[in-house]
Every structure is written in C-alpha cells, then in structure tokens.
N, CA and C atoms of all chains as a GROMACS GRO file, in nm:
protein
  618
    1MET      N    1  10.446   7.603   9.653
    1MET     CA    2  10.382   7.650   9.807
    1MET      C    3  10.420   7.464   9.867
    2VAL      N    4  10.440   7.465   9.996
    2VAL     CA    5  10.494   7.355  10.049
    2VAL      C    6  10.316   7.266  10.011
    3ARG      N    7  10.345   7.121   9.973
    3ARG     CA    8  10.243   7.042   9.933
    3ARG      C    9  10.143   6.963  10.102
    4THR      N   10  10.135   7.017  10.170
    4THR     CA   11  10.077   7.003  10.296
    4THR      C   12   9.920   6.941  10.261
    5PRO      N   13   9.850   6.839  10.341
    5PRO     CA   14   9.769   6.797  10.339
    5PRO      C   15   9.631   6.893  10.320
    6ALA      N   16   9.668   7.013  10.353
    6ALA     CA   17   9.598   7.148  10.340
    6ALA      C   18   9.613   7.155  10.238
    7TRP      N   19   9.697   7.225  10.163
    7TRP     CA   20   9.725   7.225  10.077
    7TRP      C   21   9.668   7.213   9.928
    8LYS      N   22   9.688   6.996   9.926
    8LYS     CA   23   9.607   6.927   9.851
    8LYS      C   24   9.490   6.947   9.851
    9ARG      N   25   9.393   6.938   9.961
    9ARG     CA   26   9.226   6.974   9.943
    9ARG      C   27   9.225   7.097   9.899
   10TYR      N   28   9.302   7.183   9.919
   10TYR     CA   29   9.272   7.332   9.856
   10TYR      C   30   9.258   7.353   9.702
   11ASN      N   31   9.374   7.248   9.663
   11ASN     CA   32   9.419   7.206   9.490
   11ASN      C   33   9.283   7.177   9.453
   12TRP      N   34   9.244   7.033   9.503
   12TRP     CA   35   9.087   7.034   9.511
   12TRP      C   36   9.012   7.039   9.417
   13ARG      N   37   8.989   7.121   9.545
   13ARG     CA   38   8.879   7.211   9.545
   13ARG      C   39   8.872   7.331   9.461
   14VAL      N   40   8.989   7.406   9.415
   14VAL     CA   41   8.991   7.453   9.311
   14VAL      C   42   9.001   7.404   9.202
   15ILE      N   43   9.037   7.281   9.146
   15ILE     CA   44   9.039   7.217   9.024
   15ILE      C   45   8.897   7.214   9.010
   16TRP      N   46   8.797   7.116   9.128
   16TRP     CA   47   8.674   7.121   9.115
   16TRP      C   48   8.597   7.240   9.046
   17LEU      N   49   8.650   7.353   9.114
   17LEU     CA   50   8.555   7.415   9.117
   17LEU      C   51   8.572   7.519   8.971
   18SER      N   52   8.695   7.496   8.934
   18SER     CA   53   8.714   7.567   8.791
   18SER      C   54   8.644   7.501   8.689
   19LEU      N   55   8.609   7.350   8.698
   19LEU     CA   56   8.550   7.285   8.619
   19LEU      C   57   8.382   7.325   8.629
   20LEU      N   58   8.381   7.335   8.723
   20LEU     CA   59   8.204   7.412   8.766
   20LEU      C   60   8.155   7.541   8.725
   21TYR      N   61   8.285   7.595   8.694
   21TYR     CA   62   8.292   7.757   8.631
   21TYR      C   63   8.280   7.743   8.483
   22ALA      N   64   8.352   7.641   8.436
   22ALA     CA   65   8.353   7.593   8.261
   22ALA      C   66   8.190   7.534   8.251
   23ALA      N   67   8.170   7.477   8.332
   23ALA     CA   68   8.055   7.458   8.333
   23ALA      C   69   7.944   7.513   8.279
   24PHE      N   70   7.956   7.595   8.376
   24PHE     CA   71   7.803   7.690   8.428
   24PHE      C   72   7.864   7.826   8.304
   25LEU      N   73   7.982   7.835   8.261
   25LEU     CA   74   8.025   7.979   8.180
   25LEU      C   75   7.979   7.958   8.033
   26LEU      N   76   8.034   7.844   8.012
   26LEU     CA   77   7.993   7.783   7.841
   26LEU      C   78   7.842   7.808   7.829
   27PRO      N   79   7.777   7.763   7.863
   27PRO     CA   80   7.589   7.722   7.836
   27PRO      C   81   7.564   7.886   7.858
   28ALA      N   82   7.597   7.953   7.941
   28ALA     CA   83   7.533   8.112   7.958
   28ALA      C   84   7.565   8.161   7.846
   29VAL      N   85   7.685   8.161   7.826
   29VAL     CA   86   7.739   8.238   7.691
   29VAL      C   87   7.684   8.192   7.584
   30TYR      N   88   7.664   8.059   7.529
   30TYR     CA   89   7.607   8.007   7.411
   30TYR      C   90   7.460   8.081   7.431
   31GLY      N   91   7.371   8.045   7.569
   31GLY     CA   92   7.244   8.098   7.563
   31GLY      C   93   7.242   8.228   7.552
   32PHE      N   94   7.291   8.315   7.610
   32PHE     CA   95   7.271   8.417   7.615
   32PHE      C   96   7.299   8.450   7.471
   33LYS      N   97   7.388   8.474   7.372
   33LYS     CA   98   7.398   8.481   7.226
   33LYS      C   99   7.332   8.450   7.142
   34HIS      N  100   7.266   8.315   7.169
   34HIS     CA  101   7.171   8.288   7.062
   34HIS      C  102   7.068   8.292   7.163
   35LYS      N  103   7.046   8.410   7.204
   35LYS     CA  104   6.893   8.434   7.252
   35LYS      C  105   6.757   8.274   7.331
   36LEU      N  106   6.890   8.210   7.358
   36LEU     CA  107   6.775   8.040   7.436
   36LEU      C  108   6.709   8.053   7.610
   37ILE      N  109   6.766   8.197   7.649
   37ILE     CA  110   6.714   8.163   7.761
   37ILE      C  111   6.603   8.245   7.798
   38PRO      N  112   6.544   8.172   7.894
   38PRO     CA  113   6.348   8.242   7.910
   38PRO      C  114   6.394   8.384   8.081
   39GLU      N  115   6.297   8.471   7.986
   39GLU     CA  116   6.364   8.573   8.034
   39GLU      C  117   6.337   8.563   8.227
   40ALA      N  118   6.262   8.497   8.250
   40ALA     CA  119   6.288   8.452   8.442
   40ALA      C  120   6.436   8.378   8.466
   41LEU      N  121   6.482   8.344   8.398
   41LEU     CA  122   6.612   8.200   8.438
   41LEU      C  123   6.729   8.344   8.396
   42GLN      N  124   6.690   8.446   8.324
   42GLN     CA  125   6.821   8.526   8.252
   42GLN      C  126   6.906   8.574   8.415
   43TYR      N  127   6.886   8.624   8.472
   43TYR     CA  128   6.936   8.657   8.622
   43TYR      C  129   7.042   8.538   8.694
   44LEU      N  130   6.908   8.430   8.702
   44LEU     CA  131   6.998   8.297   8.772
   44LEU      C  132   7.124   8.258   8.644
   45VAL      N  133   7.097   8.233   8.524
   45VAL     CA  134   7.169   8.180   8.443
   45VAL      C  135   7.336   8.306   8.454
   46ALA      N  136   7.294   8.433   8.449
   46ALA     CA  137   7.442   8.543   8.473
   46ALA      C  138   7.502   8.492   8.593
   47ILE      N  139   7.432   8.460   8.729
   47ILE     CA  140   7.490   8.462   8.781
   47ILE      C  141   7.548   8.332   8.848
   48LEU      N  142   7.519   8.239   8.790
   48LEU     CA  143   7.591   8.061   8.813
   48LEU      C  144   7.719   8.106   8.765
   49PRO      N  145   7.771   8.156   8.696
   49PRO     CA  146   7.937   8.137   8.655
   49PRO      C  147   7.995   8.184   8.753
   50ALA      N  148   7.944   8.285   8.841
   50ALA     CA  149   7.993   8.350   8.950
   50ALA      C  150   8.062   8.349   9.071
   51LEU      N  151   7.980   8.195   9.119
   51LEU     CA  152   7.938   8.142   9.273
   51LEU      C  153   8.035   8.020   9.243
   52PRO      N  154   8.115   7.971   9.136
   52PRO     CA  155   8.213   7.897   9.132
   52PRO      C  156   8.406   7.958   9.202
   53ILE      N  157   8.377   8.066   9.125
   53ILE     CA  158   8.465   8.202   9.179
   53ILE      C  159   8.461   8.281   9.288
   54ILE      N  160   8.291   8.279   9.372
   54ILE     CA  161   8.366   8.316   9.526
   54ILE      C  162   8.306   8.183   9.582
   55GLY      N  163   8.310   8.007   9.558
   55GLY     CA  164   8.368   7.920   9.550
   55GLY      C  165   8.517   7.935   9.598
   56ILE      N  166   8.638   7.961   9.517
   56ILE     CA  167   8.746   7.954   9.529
   56ILE      C  168   8.775   8.062   9.646
   57PHE      N  169   8.715   8.158   9.672
   57PHE     CA  170   8.766   8.271   9.780
   57PHE      C  171   8.729   8.177   9.902
   58PHE      N  172   8.616   8.122   9.909
   58PHE     CA  173   8.586   8.028   9.983
   58PHE      C  174   8.725   7.937  10.040
   59ALA      N  175   8.736   7.863   9.961
   59ALA     CA  176   8.859   7.751   9.923
   59ALA      C  177   8.989   7.810   9.993
   60ILE      N  178   9.015   7.947   9.993
   60ILE     CA  179   9.131   7.993  10.035
   60ILE      C  180   9.105   7.990  10.167
   61GLY      N  181   8.999   8.055  10.165
   61GLY     CA  182   8.962   8.125  10.346
   61GLY      C  183   8.968   7.939  10.421
   62ARG      N  184   8.924   7.884  10.393
   62ARG     CA  185   8.939   7.745  10.457
   62ARG      C  186   9.065   7.654  10.460
   63TYR      N  187   9.151   7.696  10.327
   63TYR     CA  188   9.313   7.652  10.361
   63TYR      C  189   9.324   7.762  10.472
   64LEU      N  190   9.309   7.851  10.445
   64LEU     CA  191   9.371   7.933  10.553
   64LEU      C  192   9.364   7.915  10.757
   65VAL      N  193   9.247   7.850  10.729
   65VAL     CA  194   9.161   7.775  10.890
   65VAL      C  195   9.206   7.630  10.877
   66GLU      N  196   9.228   7.568  10.785
   66GLU     CA  197   9.262   7.447  10.778
   66GLU      C  198   9.446   7.394  10.778
   67GLU      N  199   9.486   7.507  10.761
   67GLU     CA  200   9.644   7.471  10.701
   67GLU      C  201   9.689   7.467  10.844
   68GLN      N  202   9.808   7.372  10.888
   68GLN     CA  203   9.826   7.340  11.016
   68GLN      C  204   9.973   7.401  11.063
   69ASP      N  205  10.088   7.422  10.910
   69ASP     CA  206  10.212   7.485  10.937
   69ASP      C  207  10.156   7.601  10.939
   70GLU      N  208  10.232   7.692  11.050
   70GLU     CA  209  10.180   7.828  11.067
   70GLU      C  210  10.278   7.899  10.958
   71TYR      N  211  10.373   7.880  10.928
   71TYR     CA  212  10.530   7.924  10.874
   71TYR      C  213  10.415   7.929  10.713
   72VAL      N  214  10.344   7.825  10.626
   72VAL     CA  215  10.323   7.852  10.502
   72VAL      C  216  10.153   7.897  10.543
   73ARG      N  217  10.105   7.869  10.618
   73ARG     CA  218  10.000   7.975  10.640
   73ARG      C  219  10.010   8.067  10.602
   74MET      N  220  10.138   8.151  10.694
   74MET     CA  221  10.162   8.293  10.680
   74MET      C  222  10.174   8.367  10.554
   75LEU      N  223  10.273   8.253  10.430
   75LEU     CA  224  10.311   8.296  10.309
   75LEU      C  225  10.132   8.287  10.187
   76MET      N  226  10.032   8.243  10.269
   76MET     CA  227   9.948   8.231  10.193
   76MET      C  228   9.856   8.378  10.209
   77VAL      N  229   9.863   8.412  10.398
   77VAL     CA  230   9.818   8.543  10.414
   77VAL      C  231   9.901   8.680  10.308
   78ARG      N  232  10.018   8.658  10.297
   78ARG     CA  233  10.074   8.762  10.243
   78ARG      C  234  10.060   8.777  10.101
   79GLN      N  235  10.006   8.649  10.061
   79GLN     CA  236   9.953   8.616   9.902
   79GLN      C  237   9.870   8.700   9.906
   80THR      N  238   9.734   8.675   9.969
   80THR     CA  239   9.615   8.724   9.990
   80THR      C  240   9.608   8.895   9.974
   81LEU      N  241   9.739   8.940  10.149
   81LEU     CA  242   9.721   9.042  10.121
   81LEU      C  243   9.809   9.167   9.976
   82TRP      N  244   9.909   9.070   9.922
   82TRP     CA  245   9.974   9.153   9.813
   82TRP      C  246   9.823   9.150   9.716
   83ALA      N  247   9.760   9.047   9.689
   83ALA     CA  248   9.627   9.038   9.585
   83ALA      C  249   9.521   9.146   9.662
   84SER      N  250   9.499   9.162   9.741
   84SER     CA  251   9.387   9.246   9.747
   84SER      C  252   9.444   9.397   9.740
   85GLY      N  253   9.603   9.421   9.808
   85GLY     CA  254   9.631   9.605   9.774
   85GLY      C  255   9.622   9.585   9.589
   86PHE      N  256   9.683   9.486   9.527
   86PHE     CA  257   9.675   9.526   9.373
   86PHE      C  258   9.548   9.490   9.309
   87ALA      N  259   9.467   9.428   9.355
   87ALA     CA  260   9.305   9.447   9.264
   87ALA      C  261   9.260   9.563   9.313
   88LEU      N  262   9.280   9.610   9.457
   88LEU     CA  263   9.223   9.738   9.505
   88LEU      C  264   9.282   9.880   9.429
   89SER      N  265   9.426   9.853   9.384
   89SER     CA  266   9.472   9.983   9.349
   89SER      C  267   9.442   9.953   9.214
   90VAL      N  268   9.483   9.860   9.150
   90VAL     CA  269   9.424   9.863   9.004
   90VAL      C  270   9.251   9.906   8.928
   91ALA      N  271   9.175   9.905   9.044
   91ALA     CA  272   9.019   9.935   9.046
   91ALA      C  273   8.996  10.069   9.075
   92THR      N  274   9.082  10.070   9.150
   92THR     CA  275   9.065  10.244   9.209
   92THR      C  276   9.129  10.332   9.080
   93ILE      N  277   9.232  10.293   9.026
   93ILE     CA  278   9.288  10.362   8.913
   93ILE      C  279   9.202  10.420   8.769
   94TRP      N  280   9.170  10.273   8.743
   94TRP     CA  281   9.127  10.205   8.582
   94TRP      C  282   8.958  10.294   8.675
   95GLY      N  283   8.904  10.346   8.792
   95GLY     CA  284   8.820  10.434   8.802
   95GLY      C  285   8.791  10.538   8.752
   96PHE      N  286   8.899  10.587   8.816
   96PHE     CA  287   8.961  10.713   8.803
   96PHE      C  288   8.979  10.764   8.614
   97LEU      N  289   9.030  10.682   8.584
   97LEU     CA  290   9.095  10.691   8.428
   97LEU      C  291   8.944  10.658   8.347
   98GLU      N  292   8.884  10.606   8.393
   98GLU     CA  293   8.755  10.570   8.348
   98GLU      C  294   8.635  10.684   8.350
   99ASN      N  295   8.668  10.681   8.434
   99ASN     CA  296   8.539  10.887   8.472
   99ASN      C  297   8.647  10.964   8.398
  100PHE      N  298   8.735  10.989   8.355
  100PHE     CA  299   8.783  11.086   8.295
  100PHE      C  300   8.737  11.041   8.122
  101ASP      N  301   8.678  10.954   8.092
  101ASP     CA  302   8.656  10.896   7.930
  101ASP      C  303   8.826  10.859   7.901
  102LEU      N  304   8.921  10.796   7.962
  102LEU     CA  305   9.014  10.797   7.945
  102LEU      C  306   9.052  10.679   7.877
  103VAL      N  307   8.976  10.568   7.928
  103VAL     CA  308   9.024  10.411   7.912
  103VAL      C  309   8.870  10.395   7.875
  104GLY      N  310   8.833  10.230   7.808
  104GLY     CA  311   8.671  10.268   7.852
  104GLY      C  312   8.586  10.148   7.942
  105HIS      N  313   8.476  10.100   7.943
  105HIS     CA  314   8.443  10.085   8.071
  105HIS      C  315   8.472   9.917   8.067
  106ALA      N  316   8.539   9.895   8.229
  106ALA     CA  317   8.570   9.744   8.244
  106ALA      C  318   8.452   9.709   8.332
  107ASP      N  319   8.434   9.576   8.277
  107ASP     CA  320   8.341   9.475   8.375
  107ASP      C  321   8.380   9.479   8.567
  108GLY      N  322   8.303   9.489   8.599
  108GLY     CA  323   8.338   9.458   8.754
  108GLY      C  324   8.443   9.334   8.783
  109TYR      N  325   8.437   9.212   8.736
  109TYR     CA  326   8.458   9.054   8.730
  109TYR      C  327   8.614   9.098   8.720
  110TRP      N  328   8.696   9.188   8.620
  110TRP     CA  329   8.799   9.192   8.595
  110TRP      C  330   8.888   9.233   8.730
  111VAL      N  331   8.838   9.266   8.832
  111VAL     CA  332   8.901   9.282   8.974
  111VAL      C  333   8.941   9.144   9.016
  112CYS      N  334   8.816   9.074   9.017
  112CYS     CA  335   8.834   8.885   9.030
  112CYS      C  336   9.013   8.876   9.018
  113VAL      N  337   8.960   8.909   8.824
  113VAL     CA  338   9.085   8.861   8.801
  113VAL      C  339   9.197   8.916   8.842
  114ALA      N  340   9.206   9.027   8.861
  114ALA     CA  341   9.314   9.104   8.926
  114ALA      C  342   9.390   9.109   9.033
  115TRP      N  343   9.279   9.035   9.138
  115TRP     CA  344   9.290   8.971   9.244
  115TRP      C  345   9.346   8.882   9.233
  116PHE      N  346   9.367   8.740   9.150
  116PHE     CA  347   9.417   8.609   9.152
  116PHE      C  348   9.568   8.631   9.078
  117PHE      N  349   9.582   8.752   8.955
  117PHE     CA  350   9.689   8.809   8.870
  117PHE      C  351   9.742   8.849   9.036
  118GLY      N  352   9.751   8.923   9.142
  118GLY     CA  353   9.794   8.923   9.262
  118GLY      C  354   9.841   8.860   9.322
  119LEU      N  355   9.743   8.723   9.321
  119LEU     CA  356   9.830   8.611   9.466
  119LEU      C  357   9.977   8.596   9.354
  120GLY      N  358   9.972   8.544   9.227
  120GLY     CA  359  10.080   8.538   9.162
  120GLY      C  360  10.165   8.582   9.211
  121LEU      N  361  10.123   8.712   9.204
  121LEU     CA  362  10.234   8.864   9.232
  121LEU      C  363  10.275   8.810   9.361
  122GLY      N  364  10.202   8.821   9.436
  122GLY     CA  365  10.226   8.789   9.577
  122GLY      C  366  10.326   8.645   9.618
  123ASN      N  367  10.304   8.546   9.556
  123ASN     CA  368  10.409   8.423   9.534
  123ASN      C  369  10.565   8.467   9.534
  124ILE      N  370  10.544   8.590   9.397
  124ILE     CA  371  10.701   8.573   9.339
  124ILE      C  372  10.747   8.680   9.506
  125VAL      N  373  10.653   8.767   9.511
  125VAL     CA  374  10.715   8.846   9.588
  125VAL      C  375  10.745   8.744   9.741
  126ASN      N  376  10.683   8.679   9.831
  126ASN     CA  377  10.705   8.540   9.852
  126ASN      C  378  10.923   8.509   9.841
  127LYS      N  379  10.897   8.480   9.754
  127LYS     CA  380  10.987   8.442   9.679
  127LYS      C  381  11.104   8.539   9.707
  128LEU      N  382  11.087   8.635   9.668
  128LEU     CA  383  11.201   8.745   9.653
  128LEU      C  384  11.257   8.775   9.820
  129THR      N  385  11.187   8.783   9.860
  129THR     CA  386  11.205   8.880   9.984
  129THR      C  387  11.255   8.654  10.099
  130LEU      N  388  11.151   8.609  10.059
  130LEU     CA  389  11.241   8.495  10.201
  130LEU      C  390  11.308   8.376  10.096
  131GLY      N  391  11.385   8.402  10.034
  131GLY     CA  392  11.484   8.315   9.895
  131GLY      C  393  11.385   8.173   9.970
  132ASP      N  394  11.469   8.091   9.980
  132ASP     CA  395  11.417   7.898   9.983
  132ASP      C  396  11.257   7.944  10.077
  133GLY      N  397  11.283   7.979  10.237
  133GLY     CA  398  11.178   7.976  10.249
  133GLY      C  399  11.071   8.054  10.209
  134GLY      N  400  11.046   8.124  10.057
  134GLY     CA  401  10.941   8.130  10.028
  134GLY      C  402  10.866   8.057   9.929
  135CYS      N  403  10.880   7.936   9.968
  135CYS     CA  404  10.857   7.816   9.890
  135CYS      C  405  10.829   7.794   9.750
  136MET      N  406  11.450   8.659  11.426
  136MET     CA  407  11.449   8.631  11.604
  136MET      C  408  11.565   8.559  11.585
  137GLU      N  409  11.721   8.639  11.614
  137GLU     CA  410  11.818   8.524  11.651
  137GLU      C  411  11.823   8.401  11.728
  138ASN      N  412  11.870   8.285  11.684
  138ASN     CA  413  11.839   8.165  11.746
  138ASN      C  414  11.955   8.062  11.759
  139ARG      N  415  11.949   7.992  11.792
  139ARG     CA  416  12.067   7.879  11.826
  139ARG      C  417  12.040   7.739  11.777
  140LEU      N  418  11.904   7.757  11.667
  140LEU     CA  419  11.890   7.629  11.631
  140LEU      C  420  11.943   7.559  11.535
  141ARG      N  421  12.002   7.586  11.452
  141ARG     CA  422  12.163   7.574  11.362
  141ARG      C  423  12.193   7.487  11.460
  142VAL      N  424  12.300   7.493  11.537
  142VAL     CA  425  12.395   7.477  11.607
  142VAL      C  426  12.325   7.328  11.692
  143LEU      N  427  12.218   7.396  11.725
  143LEU     CA  428  12.164   7.238  11.837
  143LEU      C  429  12.126   7.135  11.706
  144ARG      N  430  12.044   7.171  11.628
  144ARG     CA  431  12.034   7.071  11.507
  144ARG      C  432  12.202   7.005  11.467
  145ALA      N  433  12.319   7.074  11.450
  145ALA     CA  434  12.433   7.021  11.388
  145ALA      C  435  12.472   6.991  11.485
  146GLU      N  436  12.450   6.957  11.628
  146GLU     CA  437  12.530   6.871  11.712
  146GLU      C  438  12.461   6.702  11.693
  147ARG      N  439  12.294   6.722  11.679
  147ARG     CA  440  12.254   6.617  11.681
  147ARG      C  441  12.234   6.532  11.531
  148ASN      N  442  12.370   6.585  11.458
  148ASN     CA  443  12.398   6.576  11.269
  148ASN      C  444  12.212   6.548  11.226
  149TRP      N  445  12.090   6.663  11.278
  149TRP     CA  446  11.995   6.618  11.198
  149TRP      C  447  12.031   6.720  11.078
  150SER      N  448  11.924   6.705  10.957
  150SER     CA  449  11.934   6.764  10.857
  150SER      C  450  11.762   6.899  10.913
  151GLN      N  451  11.774   6.958  10.818
  151GLN     CA  452  11.638   7.037  10.835
  151GLN      C  453  11.509   6.971  10.813
  152GLN      N  454  11.524   6.895  10.731
  152GLN     CA  455  11.406   6.782  10.712
  152GLN      C  456  11.375   6.695  10.810
  153ASP      N  457  11.494   6.662  10.884
  153ASP     CA  458  11.447   6.578  11.001
  153ASP      C  459  11.430   6.648  11.166
  154LEU      N  460  11.437   6.784  11.119
  154LEU     CA  461  11.384   6.864  11.230
  154LEU      C  462  11.251   6.864  11.200
  155ALA      N  463  11.246   6.938  11.078
  155ALA     CA  464  11.045   6.947  11.054
  155ALA      C  465  11.000   6.855  11.056
  156GLU      N  466  11.031   6.735  11.033
  156GLU     CA  467  10.959   6.576  11.091
  156GLU      C  468  10.945   6.592  11.246
  157ARG      N  469  11.015   6.614  11.267
  157ARG     CA  470  10.980   6.630  11.429
  157ARG      C  471  10.893   6.701  11.484
  158LEU      N  472  10.923   6.816  11.438
  158LEU     CA  473  10.833   6.902  11.444
  158LEU      C  474  10.701   6.941  11.454
  159GLU      N  475  10.663   6.840  11.323
  159GLU     CA  476  10.530   6.826  11.206
  159GLU      C  477  10.511   6.921  11.156
  160VAL      N  478  10.645   7.008  11.075
  160VAL     CA  479  10.623   7.142  11.016
  160VAL      C  480  10.700   7.104  10.848
  161SER      N  481  10.720   7.236  10.822
  161SER     CA  482  10.771   7.166  10.650
  161SER      C  483  10.943   7.245  10.700
  162ARG      N  484  11.012   7.180  10.632
  162ARG     CA  485  11.115   7.207  10.570
  162ARG      C  486  11.177   7.364  10.575
  163GLN      N  487  11.091   7.457  10.494
  163GLN     CA  488  11.085   7.565  10.462
  163GLN      C  489  11.049   7.653  10.599
  164SER      N  490  10.983   7.612  10.677
  164SER     CA  491  10.936   7.639  10.811
  164SER      C  492  11.117   7.675  10.903
  165VAL      N  493  11.150   7.523  10.915
  165VAL     CA  494  11.286   7.510  11.027
  165VAL      C  495  11.394   7.634  10.941
  166ASN      N  496  11.402   7.626  10.788
  166ASN     CA  497  11.504   7.682  10.723
  166ASN      C  498  11.454   7.843  10.769
  167ALA      N  499  11.348   7.881  10.752
  167ALA     CA  500  11.318   8.011  10.782
  167ALA      C  501  11.318   8.082  10.913
  168ILE      N  502  11.298   7.989  11.014
  168ILE     CA  503  11.297   8.015  11.147
  168ILE      C  504  11.476   8.015  11.218
  169GLU      N  505  11.552   7.912  11.119
  169GLU     CA  506  11.662   7.932  11.169
  169GLU      C  507  11.742   8.057  11.073
  170THR      N  508  11.666   8.090  10.989
  170THR     CA  509  11.757   8.233  10.914
  170THR      C  510  11.724   8.329  10.972
  171GLY      N  511  11.663   8.360  11.053
  171GLY     CA  512  11.579   8.445  11.141
  171GLY      C  513  11.434   8.547  11.050
  172LYS      N  514  11.445   8.468  10.936
  172LYS     CA  515  11.331   8.554  10.836
  172LYS      C  516  11.218   8.502  10.880
  173TYR      N  517  11.167   8.429  10.992
  173TYR     CA  518  11.055   8.421  11.053
  173TYR      C  519  11.025   8.383  11.200
  174ASP      N  520  10.919   8.475  11.260
  174ASP     CA  521  10.994   8.438  11.414
  174ASP      C  522  10.854   8.317  11.464
  175PRO      N  523  10.849   8.219  11.528
  175PRO     CA  524  10.758   8.147  11.558
  175PRO      C  525  10.660   8.152  11.645
  176SER      N  526  10.574   8.093  11.667
  176SER     CA  527  10.455   8.172  11.783
  176SER      C  528  10.528   8.110  11.875
  177LEU      N  529  10.466   8.159  12.002
  177LEU     CA  530  10.486   8.104  12.131
  177LEU      C  531  10.447   7.923  12.158
  178PRO      N  532  10.337   7.887  12.152
  178PRO     CA  533  10.339   7.688  12.101
  178PRO      C  534  10.401   7.650  12.046
  179LEU      N  535  10.502   7.692  11.870
  179LEU     CA  536  10.588   7.645  11.790
  179LEU      C  537  10.738   7.643  11.879
  180ALA      N  538  10.727   7.781  11.889
  180ALA     CA  539  10.880   7.794  12.020
  180ALA      C  540  10.872   7.695  12.116
  181PHE      N  541  10.748   7.665  12.189
  181PHE     CA  542  10.801   7.518  12.288
  181PHE      C  543  10.803   7.401  12.256
  182ARG      N  544  10.738   7.381  12.164
  182ARG     CA  545  10.790   7.260  12.072
  182ARG      C  546  10.913   7.248  12.081
  183VAL      N  547  10.983   7.335  12.006
  183VAL     CA  548  11.112   7.335  11.922
  183VAL      C  549  11.223   7.320  12.137
  184ALA      N  550  11.168   7.387  12.203
  184ALA     CA  551  11.238   7.426  12.313
  184ALA      C  552  11.189   7.268  12.394
  185GLU      N  553  11.096   7.170  12.395
  185GLU     CA  554  11.096   7.041  12.473
  185GLU      C  555  11.173   6.931  12.378
  186LEU      N  556  11.122   6.973  12.210
  186LEU     CA  557  11.236   6.913  12.162
  186LEU      C  558  11.354   6.859  12.181
  187PHE      N  559  11.407   7.009  12.216
  187PHE     CA  560  11.572   7.002  12.196
  187PHE      C  561  11.591   6.982  12.434
  188ASP      N  562  11.492   7.002  12.467
  188ASP     CA  563  11.477   7.018  12.590
  188ASP      C  564  11.559   7.095  12.695
  189ARG      N  565  11.571   7.190  12.601
  189ARG     CA  566  11.607   7.379  12.716
  189ARG      C  567  11.515   7.484  12.697
  190PRO      N  568  11.560   7.566  12.789
  190PRO     CA  569  11.471   7.612  12.794
  190PRO      C  570  11.430   7.735  12.676
  191ILE      N  571  11.369   7.824  12.668
  191ILE     CA  572  11.309   7.857  12.533
  191ILE      C  573  11.450   7.990  12.540
  192GLU      N  574  11.429   8.034  12.618
  192GLU     CA  575  11.569   8.155  12.581
  192GLU      C  576  11.711   8.163  12.601
  193ASP      N  577  11.715   7.956  12.631
  193ASP     CA  578  11.818   7.920  12.537
  193ASP      C  579  11.840   7.876  12.377
  194ILE      N  580  11.726   7.901  12.326
  194ILE     CA  581  11.727   7.839  12.200
  194ILE      C  582  11.741   7.982  12.118
  195PHE      N  583  11.661   8.036  12.199
  195PHE     CA  584  11.578   8.205  12.108
  195PHE      C  585  11.622   8.340  12.201
  196VAL      N  586  11.727   8.393  12.081
  196VAL     CA  587  11.790   8.564  12.218
  196VAL      C  588  11.626   8.629  12.202
  197SER      N  589  11.631   8.657  12.324
  197SER     CA  590  11.528   8.789  12.329
  197SER      C  591  11.564   8.928  12.277
  198PRO      N  592  11.472   8.986  12.187
  198PRO     CA  593  11.540   9.107  12.090
  198PRO      C  594  11.574   9.206  12.192
  199SER      N  595  11.469   9.214  12.313
  199SER     CA  596  11.483   9.338  12.378
  199SER      C  597  11.637   9.340  12.478
  200ARG      N  598  11.645   9.174  12.514
  200ARG     CA  599  11.768   9.146  12.550
  200ARG      C  600  11.909   9.200  12.454
  201ARG      N  601  11.873   9.196  12.374
  201ARG     CA  602  11.960   9.143  12.242
  201ARG      C  603  12.004   9.308  12.213
  202SER      N  604  11.922   9.392  12.224
  202SER     CA  605  11.929   9.528  12.196
  202SER      C  606  12.018   9.607  12.306
  203SER      N  607  11.991   9.568  12.502
  203SER     CA  608  11.956   9.646  12.593
  203SER      C  609  12.155   9.627  12.620
  204LYS      N  610  12.186   9.453  12.558
  204LYS     CA  611  12.366   9.444  12.499
  204LYS      C  612  12.447   9.535  12.465
  205ALA      N  613  12.348   9.555  12.317
  205ALA     CA  614  12.455   9.667  12.244
  205ALA      C  615  12.438   9.788  12.327
  206ILE      N  616  12.382   9.815  12.388
  206ILE     CA  617  12.362   9.936  12.449
  206ILE      C  618  12.485   9.983  12.555
   0.00000   0.00000   0.00000
C-alpha cells in the first residue's frame, strides 16, 4: 500500500490493537486453563480479546474515512469486498459441511481469521489486475 | 477512461511523481489514471483540468462521445 498519512495512522492503530489483543488473550487463556477466573468475571474475560479485533474493524473504517487519496481508498474498499466475500463464502461452505457431519465444529471467530486472510487475497487481486497501480 | 494526461505531463517534462505532488495524490493514482485503469472523481478531474489550465473535455475523452465516433 501507499504510505499516506492516513495509512500510517491506520498502521499504528493496528499495532496497538494487536498488542492489546495479546495482552487480553494470554491471561484469559491461562486463567481459564487453570480455573483462576471467578464465575462473575468469566463472560467479561472471555469477551475482552474480541474487543481489539472489533477495534481493527473500526480502524479500517476510520482509514476509509481519513484517506484523502481517492484511488488508494478505492484499493482498500476492493480489498474489504474481497475479504467479506471470501469470509462469508468459507463460513457458508463450512456451515453446510458441518451440518452434514463431514467436518468438525469451527469456532465463530475463525470467520474473522478468514476475513483478514481475504484482505491479503484482495491485495494480491489488486496487484494482479491493476499492476503497478495496485500498489 | 481515455485521456491525454501522459502527453500533457510529457510536454512539461514532469514525472508521474511531479504530477502526483502537484495534485496531492500518490504516484500510483497518476499511473492508474494515465493508463485508464481508474476514472478520477469529478473533483479530481477538475483539479487536473485547473492544473493544466484546460477544460476537462480536452484532457478526458468522454466515453459516450468516443463510442458515437466509433458508430
């Protein structure tokens, strides 16, 4: 991607949110594994790692609002469309396979993993279809 | 959209980066517009026209006019 001021802000936000994700996830995993978390706090501790991920979705939205270069913004929009299409397709296929007992259960958060993978896929599609302009 | 951006830029000996800086966009944006892979918004098209001091239709070829010529 082109390193515009909006892109740099987006990158910093994602870095901080990723650190926050690790800071929430690791204690949660340890705490649940060793049964250290009081029952009253279990829902809160379980949800905490999800919040930075939601924050990354928000950071992408902020980036689209703040990006002044309309072409670069369009590239990110294309990426997010690829990500959404890919993640929803994978989730739909997996849902049917799971429904017919052909695959095991996958936790819902894997849709997010597929979505972020789809972002990378969208970046590759941009490069393949727009060449140098795909950034 | 077909356009004369590359010609106008060459007349002034500007690189894509030079033009990008004058338009306050990325070099990739200029490249995508020049090669017809991206159609600029109306505000950006006006900025291009004002920079070269020409009407928009002298720089960007109207797709409808282009197809009517083909007929």
